[in-house]
C-alpha positions in Angstrom: -115.5 -12.9 20.7 -113.6 -15.5 18.9 -110.0 -16.7 18.6 -108.5 -16.2 15.1 -104.8 -16.9 15.2 -101.6 -17.0 17.3 -98.5 -16.8 15.2 -94.9 -15.6 15.0 -93.8 -12.2 13.7 -90.4 -12.6 12.3 -89.7 -9.0 11.1 -91.0 -5.4 11.2 -94.8 -5.5 11.3 -97.9 -3.3 11.6 -97.4 -3.1 15.4 -93.6 -2.8 15.9 -90.2 -3.3 14.4 -89.5 -6.3 16.7 -89.8 -10.0 16.2 -92.4 -11.5 18.5 -95.8 -13.2 18.7 -99.2 -11.9 17.9 -102.7 -12.9 19.0 -105.7 -12.0 16.7 -109.1 -11.9 18.3 -112.4 -11.2 16.6 -114.6 -9.1 18.9 -116.8 -6.0 19.1 -115.4 -2.6 20.2 -117.0 -3.0 23.6 -115.4 -6.5 24.1 -112.1 -5.0 23.0 -112.3 -2.5 25.8 -112.4 -5.4 28.3 -110.0 -7.6 26.4 -107.1 -5.2 26.0 -106.2 -4.6 29.7 -107.0 -8.3 30.5 -104.7 -9.6 27.8 -101.9 -7.2 28.6 -102.1 -8.3 32.3 -102.0 -12.0 31.4 -99.1 -11.5 28.9 -97.1 -9.6 31.5 -97.8 -12.3 34.1 -96.5 -15.1 31.9 -93.5 -13.1 30.6 -92.5 -12.6 34.2 -93.0 -16.3 35.0 -90.8 -17.4 32.1 -88.1 -14.7 32.8 -88.9 -12.3 29.9 -89.7 -9.2 31.9 -87.9 -6.9 29.5 -90.1 -7.5 26.5 -92.5 -4.9 25.2 -96.3 -5.4 24.8 -98.6 -3.5 22.5 -101.9 -3.8 20.7 -103.9 -2.4 17.8 -107.6 -2.1 17.4 -109.0 -3.3 14.1 -112.3 -3.4 12.4 -113.9 -6.5 13.8 -111.4 -7.1 16.5 -107.9 -6.5 17.9 -104.3 -7.8 17.7 -102.1 -8.2 20.8 -98.4 -8.6 20.4 -95.2 -8.8 22.5 -91.6 -8.9 21.5 -89.6 -12.1 22.1 -86.1 -13.5 21.2 -85.9 -14.9 17.7 -84.8 -18.3 18.9 -88.1 -18.8 21.0 -90.9 -17.6 18.8 -92.9 -20.8 18.9 -92.8 -20.7 22.6 -93.9 -17.1 22.4 -96.9 -18.2 20.3 -97.7 -20.7 23.0 -97.9 -17.8 25.5 -100.6 -16.2 23.3 -102.5 -19.4 23.1 -102.5 -19.5 26.9 -103.7 -15.9 27.0 -106.6 -16.8 24.9 -107.4 -19.7 27.2 -107.5 -17.2 30.0 -109.9 -15.0 27.9 -112.2 -18.0 27.4 -112.3 -18.6 31.1 -112.9 -15.0 32.0 -115.4 -14.0 29.4 -116.9 -17.2 27.9 -117.2 -19.5 30.9 -114.2 -21.8 30.1 -111.9 -23.5 32.6 -109.3 -21.3 34.2 -105.8 -22.4 33.0 -103.0 -22.9 35.5 -100.3 -20.2 35.3 -97.7 -22.2 37.2 -98.1 -25.4 35.2 -98.2 -23.5 31.9 -95.1 -21.4 32.8 -93.2 -24.6 33.5 -94.3 -26.0 30.1 -93.3 -22.9 28.3 -89.9 -22.6 30.0 -89.2 -26.1 28.8 -90.3 -25.1 25.3 -88.0 -22.1 25.4 -85.1 -24.3 26.5 -85.8 -26.8 23.6 -85.9 -23.9 21.1 -82.9 -22.1 22.5 -80.1 -21.3 20.0 -77.5 -19.1 21.8 -75.3 -19.1 18.7 -78.1 -17.5 16.7 -78.6 -14.8 19.3 -74.8 -14.2 19.4 -74.7 -13.9 15.6 -77.7 -11.5 15.7 -75.9 -9.2 18.1 -72.6 -9.4 16.3 -74.2 -8.8 12.9 -75.8 -5.6 14.2 -72.5 -4.5 15.6 -70.8 -5.0 12.2 -73.6 -3.4 10.2 -74.4 -6.7 8.3 -77.8 -8.2 7.7 -78.6 -11.5 9.3 -81.4 -13.6 7.6 -82.8 -16.6 9.4 -85.6 -19.1 9.1 -86.3 -22.6 10.5 -83.7 -24.2 8.3 -80.9 -21.7 7.6 -79.1 -18.7 8.9 -77.1 -16.4 6.7 -74.9 -13.3 7.0 -74.7 -10.7 4.2 -76.2 -11.0 0.7 -75.3 -12.6 -2.6 -71.6 -13.3 -3.2 -70.8 -11.5 0.1 -72.9 -13.9 2.1 -72.5 -17.2 3.9 -75.2 -19.6 5.0 -75.3 -22.3 7.7 -77.9 -24.9 8.9 -80.0 -23.5 11.7 -78.5 -25.8 14.3 -74.9 -25.7 13.1 -73.9 -22.1 13.5 -70.3 -20.9 14.1 -69.1 -18.8 16.9 -69.4 -15.1 16.1 -65.8 -14.4 17.2 -64.4 -16.9 14.6 -66.0 -15.3 11.5 -64.2 -13.2 8.9 -66.6 -10.3 9.2 -65.0 -8.2 6.5 -66.2 -10.7 3.8 -69.9 -10.1 4.7 -71.6 -7.3 3.0 -75.2 -6.3 2.0 -76.3 -5.5 -1.5 -78.6 -2.5 -2.4 -82.3 -3.4 -2.0 -85.4 -2.0 -3.5 -88.8 -2.9 -2.1 -92.1 -2.6 -4.0 -95.5 -2.9 -2.5 -99.0 -1.5 -3.2 -102.3 -2.9 -4.5 -101.8 -2.8 -8.3 -98.7 -2.6 -10.4 -96.3 -4.3 -8.0 -95.2 -7.1 -10.3 -94.9 -5.0 -13.4 -92.9 -2.4 -11.5 -90.4 -4.9 -10.1 -90.1 -6.5 -13.6 -89.4 -3.1 -15.1 -86.8 -2.2 -12.3 -85.1 -5.6 -12.8 -84.9 -5.0 -16.5 -83.5 -1.5 -16.2 -80.8 -2.7 -13.7 -79.9 -5.8 -15.6 -79.6 -3.8 -18.9 -77.2 -1.5 -17.0 -74.9 -4.4 -16.2 -76.2 -5.3 -12.7 -76.7 -8.9 -11.6 -80.2 -8.6 -10.2 -82.0 -10.9 -7.8 -85.8 -10.6 -8.1 -88.6 -12.1 -5.9 -92.2 -11.5 -7.0 -95.6 -13.1 -7.1 -94.5 -15.4 -10.0 -91.0 -16.4 -9.3 -87.5 -15.9 -7.8 -84.9 -15.2 -10.4 -81.3 -14.1 -10.9 -81.3 -12.0 -14.1 -83.1 -14.2 -16.6 -82.6 -17.5 -14.8 -85.7 -18.5 -12.9 -84.8 -20.2 -9.6 -88.3 -21.2 -8.6 -91.8 -20.5 -9.9 -94.3 -19.7 -7.2 -95.7 -16.8 -5.3 -92.5 -15.6 -3.6 -93.7 -12.1 -2.6 -93.3 -12.7 1.1 -90.3 -12.9 3.6 -89.3 -16.3 2.3 -88.9 -15.0 -1.2 -86.7 -12.1 0.1 -84.5 -14.5 2.0 -84.2 -16.9 -1.0 -83.2 -14.2 -3.4 -80.7 -12.5 -1.0 -78.9 -15.8 -0.6 -78.3 -16.2 -4.3 -74.7 -16.3 -5.4 -73.6 -13.4 -7.7 -76.4 -10.9 -7.1 -75.3 -7.3 -6.6 -78.8 -5.8 -6.4 -82.1 -7.1 -5.1 -85.6 -6.1 -6.0 -88.3 -7.5 -3.6 -92.0 -7.5 -4.4 -93.7 -7.4 -1.0 -97.4 -8.3 -0.8 -100.0 -7.8 1.9 -100.2 -11.4 3.0 -96.5 -11.8 4.0 -96.5 -8.4 5.7 -99.6 -9.2 7.7 -98.7 -12.8 8.7 -94.9 -12.5 9.3 -93.8 -8.9 8.8 -91.2 -7.4 6.4 -88.5 -9.8 5.2 -85.6 -7.3 5.7 -85.0 -4.6 8.2 -83.3 -2.0 6.0 -83.3 -1.1 2.3 -82.0 1.7 0.1 -85.4 2.4 -1.4 -89.1 1.4 -1.0 -91.9 2.2 -3.3 -95.7 2.1 -2.7 -97.6 2.0 -6.1 -101.1 2.8 -4.9 -103.8 1.7 -2.4 -107.2 0.4 -3.5 -109.7 -2.2 -2.6 -108.3 -5.7 -2.7 -108.5 -8.4 0.0 -110.9 -6.1 1.8 -112.8 -8.1 4.4 -109.8 -10.2 5.5 -109.0 -9.7 9.2 -106.4 -6.9 9.5 -107.4 -5.4 6.1 -111.1 -4.8 6.3 -110.8 -1.3 5.0 -108.4 0.6 2.7 -107.1 2.4 5.7 -106.1 -0.9 7.4 -104.7 -2.1 4.1 -102.6 1.2 3.9 -101.2 0.6 7.4 -100.0 -2.9 6.3 -98.4 -1.6 3.1 -96.8 1.3 5.0 -94.7 -1.1 6.9 -92.1 -0.9 4.1 -91.4 2.7 4.9 -89.7 1.6 8.2 -86.9 0.0 6.1 -85.9 3.4 4.6 -87.0 6.0 7.0 -83.6 6.6 8.6 -81.2 6.2 5.7 -83.1 5.5 2.5 -85.8 6.9 0.2 -89.6 6.3 0.1 -91.2 6.6 -3.4 -94.9 7.4 -3.4 -97.6 7.9 -6.0 -98.8 11.5 -5.7 -102.0 10.6 -7.5 -103.1 8.5 -4.5 -104.9 10.5 -1.9 -104.4 7.9 0.8 -100.6 7.9 0.3 -100.5 11.7 0.2 -102.3 12.0 3.5 -100.3 9.3 5.2 -97.0 10.9 4.1 -97.7 14.0 6.2 -96.4 12.4 9.4 -93.5 10.6 7.7 -90.1 11.8 8.8 -87.9 10.3 6.1 -87.1 11.4 2.5 -89.7 11.1 -0.2 -89.5 11.1 -4.0 -92.9 11.4 -5.7 -94.2 10.3 -9.1 -97.4 11.3 -10.9 -99.2 11.2 -14.2 -99.5 15.0 -14.0 -96.8 17.6 -13.3 -99.5 20.0 -12.2 -100.5 17.7 -9.4 -100.4 20.0 -6.3 -98.2 17.6 -4.4 -95.7 17.6 -7.2 -95.8 21.4 -7.6 -95.1 22.0 -3.9 -92.5 19.2 -3.6 -90.5 20.3 -6.6 -90.9 23.9 -5.5 -89.0 23.1 -2.3 -86.2 21.4 -4.3 -87.5 17.9 -4.2 -87.2 15.2 -6.8 -90.2 14.0 -8.8 -90.9 11.8 -11.8 -93.8 12.9 -13.9 -95.7 12.3 -17.2 -95.6 15.6 -19.1 -96.4 16.3 -22.8 -96.2 12.7 -23.7 -92.8 12.3 -22.0 -91.5 10.8 -18.8 -89.6 13.6 -17.0 -87.4 13.9 -14.0 -87.9 17.1 -12.1 -85.5 18.5 -9.5 -86.3 22.0 -8.4 -86.0 24.1 -11.6 -84.2 21.3 -13.5 -86.1 19.0 -16.0 -84.7 16.0 -17.7 -86.7 14.1 -20.3 -86.2 10.4 -19.8 -88.1 9.2 -22.9 -91.4 9.4 -24.7 -94.1 7.2 -23.2 -95.0 5.9 -26.7 -91.5 4.5 -27.0 -91.9 2.2 -24.0 -93.3 -1.0 -25.5 -95.4 -2.0 -22.5 -97.4 1.3 -22.7 -98.9 0.1 -26.0 -98.2 3.5 -27.7 -99.0 5.4 -24.5 -102.5 3.9 -24.3 -101.7 2.0 -21.1 -101.5 4.8 -18.6 -101.2 2.4 -15.7 -97.9 1.2 -17.2 -96.7 4.8 -17.7 -97.2 5.1 -13.9 -95.4 1.9 -13.3 -92.5 3.0 -15.5 -92.3 6.3 -13.5 -92.1 4.5 -10.2 -89.5 2.1 -11.5 -87.5 5.0 -12.9 -87.5 6.7 -9.5 -86.6 3.5 -7.7 -83.7 2.6 -10.0 -82.3 6.1 -9.9 -82.0 5.7 -6.1 -80.2 2.4 -6.8 -77.6 4.3 -8.8 -78.8 4.3 -12.5 -78.3 7.4 -14.6 -81.2 8.9 -16.6 -79.5 7.5 -19.8 -79.5 4.0 -18.2 -83.2 4.4 -17.3 -84.2 5.6 -20.7 -82.4 2.7 -22.5 -84.0 0.2 -20.2 -87.5 1.6 -20.6 -87.5 1.6 -24.4 -86.2 -2.0 -24.5 -88.7 -3.3 -21.9 -90.9 -5.6 -24.1 -94.1 -7.4 -23.2 -92.3 -10.7 -23.2 -90.5 -9.5 -20.1 -93.9 -8.8 -18.4 -96.1 -11.8 -19.1 -99.7 -11.6 -18.1 -99.7 -7.8 -17.7 -101.3 -5.9 -20.6 -99.9 -8.1 -23.3 -101.2 -7.4 -26.8 -100.9 -10.0 -29.6 -101.8 -9.9 -33.3 -103.3 -13.2 -34.5 -104.7 -13.7 -38.0 -105.9 -10.1 -38.4 -107.4 -9.7 -34.9 -105.9 -8.6 -31.6 -105.8 -10.3 -28.2 -105.2 -8.3 -25.0 -104.3 -10.4 -21.9 -104.1 -9.2 -18.4 -104.2 -10.5 -14.8 -106.4 -7.6 -13.5 -108.4 -9.0 -10.6 -109.6 -6.0 -8.5 -111.8 -3.0 -9.4 -109.0 -0.5 -10.0 -106.9 -2.8 -12.1 -109.9 -3.8 -14.2 -110.9 -0.1 -14.7 -107.4 0.6 -16.0 -107.6 -2.4 -18.3 -111.0 -1.5 -19.7 -109.9 2.1 -20.2 -106.9 0.9 -22.2 -109.0 -1.6 -24.2 -111.4 1.2 -25.1 -108.6 3.1 -26.9 -107.6 0.2 -29.1 -109.5 0.4 -32.5 -111.6 -2.6 -33.1 -114.6 -3.7 -35.3 -116.0 -5.8 -32.4 -114.9 -6.4 -28.8 -115.3 -9.6 -26.8 -114.4 -10.0 -23.1 -113.4 -13.3 -21.5 -113.7 -12.9 -17.8 -115.0 -14.1 -14.5 -114.8 -13.0 -10.8 -114.0 -14.6 -7.5 -116.8 -15.3 -5.1 -115.4 -13.3 -2.3 -116.4 -10.0 -4.0 -119.6 -8.4 -3.0 -122.7 -8.4 -5.3 -122.2 -4.7 -5.9 -118.6 -5.1 -6.9 -119.5 -7.9 -9.3 -122.2 -5.8 -10.8 -119.8 -2.8 -11.1 -117.4 -5.1 -13.0 -120.2 -6.0 -15.5 -121.2 -2.4 -16.0 -117.5 -1.3 -16.6 -117.0 -4.2 -19.0 -120.1 -3.4 -21.1 -119.1 0.3 -21.2 -116.2 -0.4 -23.6 -118.6 -1.5 -26.3 -118.7 -5.2 -26.1 -120.2 -7.4 -28.8 -120.0 -10.5 -26.5 -119.0 -11.6 -23.0 -117.7 -15.1 -22.4 -117.8 -15.8 -18.6 -115.8 -18.5 -16.8 -117.0 -20.2 -13.7 -113.7 -20.0 -11.8 -114.5 -23.0 -9.6 -111.3 -22.7 -7.6 -112.3 -19.1 -6.7 -115.9 -19.7 -5.8 -115.1 -19.0 -2.1 -118.4 -19.9 -0.5 -120.7 -19.1 -3.3 -122.9 -21.7 -5.1 -121.9 -22.9 -8.6 -123.2 -20.5 -11.2 -124.0 -17.8 -8.6 -121.4 -15.3 -9.8 -122.2 -15.9 -13.4 -125.9 -15.2 -12.7 -125.1 -11.8 -11.1 -122.8 -10.9 -14.0 -125.4 -12.0 -16.6 -128.2 -10.1 -14.9 -126.2 -6.9 -14.8 -125.1 -7.3 -18.4 -128.7 -7.8 -19.5 -129.7 -4.6 -17.6 -127.0 -2.8 -19.5 -128.5 -3.9 -22.8 -126.9 -7.2 -23.7 -128.9 -9.8 -25.6 -129.2 -13.3 -24.3 -127.0 -14.7 -27.2 -124.2 -12.2 -26.3 -123.5 -13.8 -22.9 -122.1 -17.3 -22.8 -121.1 -19.4 -19.7 -118.1 -21.8 -19.5 -117.0 -24.0 -16.7 -113.2 -23.6 -17.5 -111.2 -20.6 -18.4 -109.4 -22.5 -21.1 -112.8 -23.3 -22.8 -113.8 -19.7 -22.8 -110.5 -18.6 -24.2 -110.5 -21.2 -27.0 -114.1 -20.2 -27.9 -113.1 -16.6 -28.0 -110.3 -17.2 -30.4 -112.7 -19.2 -32.6 -115.2 -16.3 -32.5 -112.8 -13.6 -33.4 -112.5 -12.3 -37.0 -110.3 -9.8 -38.7 -110.4 -6.4 -37.0 -111.7 -7.7 -33.7 -110.3 -7.2 -30.2 -110.5 -10.1 -27.7 -109.8 -9.0 -24.1 -108.8 -11.9 -21.7 -108.7 -11.7 -18.0 -106.5 -14.6 -17.1 -107.5 -14.8 -13.5 -106.6 -18.4 -12.9 -103.1 -17.9 -14.4 -103.0 -21.7 -15.2 -104.5 -21.7 -18.7 -101.3 -21.6 -20.7 -103.0 -18.8 -22.8 -99.7 -16.9 -23.1 -98.0 -19.9 -24.6 -100.9 -20.4 -27.0 -100.9 -16.8 -28.1 -97.1 -16.6 -28.6 -97.3 -19.7 -30.7 -100.0 -18.3 -32.9 -98.8 -14.7 -33.2 
């Protein structure tokens, strides 16, 4: 057994809806059988010793270990994490021959830490906000009530008395949450465009930036709780779209407690092997956290073409809207037959179905980011965004207008196609097997005299996954493959090791030695590809590093 982490949970998480502290332990199933009752006993002992007898304790068994958690006041979560560190010290003493820690001395130390952290004004605001039906957002620096123009923010240690506040001024804005494995960023960008085109002032947090309409507030990966708080505190916004990734959900929990609508795009292998997401089932449980925000009073939007989501939905008590690339999908047929709402791809059109009613939204070929309906994954993303924005109040006419005006410039790095000097360049950030399969399928439909692929792969993929990537790439009829080293993503492998596996598999598929080239930097491979290309060719670029400025180069040359 081995200690992995003791950290704060600041929002709804895989174990509960409560804030608290979590202890991650790597262990065997047999060790977990002994650890669970032992840890629960030690947690309860310390909670009693520090005066927190009313808190709840729970656990979850995971592949390779377990997580223990207990609820705690939001103004004492660092002290709560110290309790879990003490619990692990007890585990070491009991099972690994360590020194037995002193309960009395540690309890005194933790009570002092609780007193230092204590922020009674924060707890009073939390209670009052719940009573007034207003969201409270908090972090180590700031506390805010309401959202956007209807919000007010104070320094964490300079909070007003709850009774002195003008509660009628604080209001929440409608929120849409998007998670899943692939398509999250494209879906939130489409949703933001549709809403903005309809006159909304939209706050967006995603893997690339936080923005208000077209103004980018900060460029970085803001797909966690911090991004949600940042965007909801922006002046002027009347709607918020929050991309919500696995990492933030796993480490801290969901950034908001309630939303009008939540969407899960799909579940497939990505980050498999990380503790807490060592299987697609564990990954699904993490993504499913977003359903908690809408189960009582909102809508959950799910992909009916994803078997994992379909099976998980059986036990879900809230309302669901489905989307699918096929109106004959059995889930769609049954759901619509019972009067439910679904968004489907039918006869080349995006269609809203509601019982016996059908409304054509627009033709898929008229949506620029589908590349004439060749990019089926973006048709799916458009369907999801259409369902999400309808739940946020848009009409079908609004949605149609937004989709047909959604250009690739509004979706940089995701299936962008450029014409340069008679040849085409297709750029995408695809980085896991499902996304790459979708990209290769689309690339195979684009007419080309010759095809070249610039790509690489991170070292944390298995050998079989790396070989599968090579086989899938070669199947689209490549003339050449330019492979980048991706040094920042080597992740434990030796230099050149990933290239060697890719090259070996390409040669097995029939590539000649001169058709496979190796580059240290992505930028070098991209430049070489553009020099190689001739009229009628297609260059496919996987911009995995996302720091190559390839987009800017292509825009300047197209």
